[in-house]
N, C-alpha and C positions, 0 to 999 in steps of 0.2 A: 504494500500500500504506500502511495506517495502522498506527501503533504506539501502544500504550497504555503511558504512562509514569506511574508513581505520583509523588505530590508529593514524597515523600522522595527518590526517585531523581532527580527534576528538580533538587532542591536540591543534591544531591551533584554532579551534572553541572555546574551553574552554578559551584559553589565550585571544583571541579577546573579548569574552564576558565579562570576568573579567575586562580587561583594560578599556573597554568602559563604564561599569556600576558601577564601584567602584573606590574610591579614593585610588588607589594603584600605586606604582612606576613601578613594574615589576612582571612578572610571568615567572618562569622557571621550567623545569622538570629535575629531577634526578631519578635514580633507586637505589633500595636497595634490598637485599635478606632478606627474612623473613622465619623463621622456625616456623611451626604451631605446637606448643607443645601439644595442646589439641586434636590432631588427624588430619586426612586429611580433606580438604575442600570438597565441593560437587563434585569437579572434581577428587577427590582421591589423590590430591597432598599434600605433607607435607612440601615442599619447594616452595616458591612463589617469583617471581620477582615482586617487588612492584614499580609502577610508582608513584613518589612523586611529587605533585603539590606544588611548593614553591611560596608563595605570599608575596610580600614585601610592607608593608604599610609605607609611608613617615610620620615621626614624628620628624623632625629636631627641631622644636620649642616647642616640648612637648605640643602641643595643643590638641592632642587626649588622652583621658583617657583610661585606661586599658579596661573599660567597652565598650567604643566606638569600640576598636579594636576587642573585643570579639563579639560584635554585627556584625561587618563586617565578621568575620570568620563564625559565625553562618549562616548569610545570604548566603555566598558563599557555605557553606556545604549544605544548603537546595536547592540551585540552582543545584548543582552537582547531588544531589539525585533526584530532581524532573524533571528538564529540560533535563539533560544529561543522566539520568538513571544509575548513578554510585551510588551504595548502599555502602557508606563509612562505615556504621556500621555493615555490614555483615561479618561474620567470614571468614577469608581467602581472603578478598577483595584484588584485585590486584591494587588498587588505595589508595593513602593517601593524606591528605591535611595538609600542615604545613604553618603557617602564622607567619611572622616575622615583627617586627617594625624596621625601619631604623631611628636611632636617632643620634644626635650629642653628642659625648662624648669625653672629654679631655683625652689625653694619657699622 
């Protein structure tokens, strides 16, 4: 059986899943334009609008090491590939994952 899921619904499902299953502050979406310099993707496009999934990890007290945050990113990457069917490693993919740490820093 196949289901049709709108892009907006997919974004909400991804955000809800990440917020419920990982120690993160927020998930937001942005878009960017990408030029495919190595030729067109499988759809024949050389310019792609990329949906960027921005994940913010709280690290105010510097309790998480860099390796901990990389593990979170890797786990989210694997979930996006496996559970949601987004192949982030594919050439010309219309999705991207960016992970940031939110830390306290004196100005």
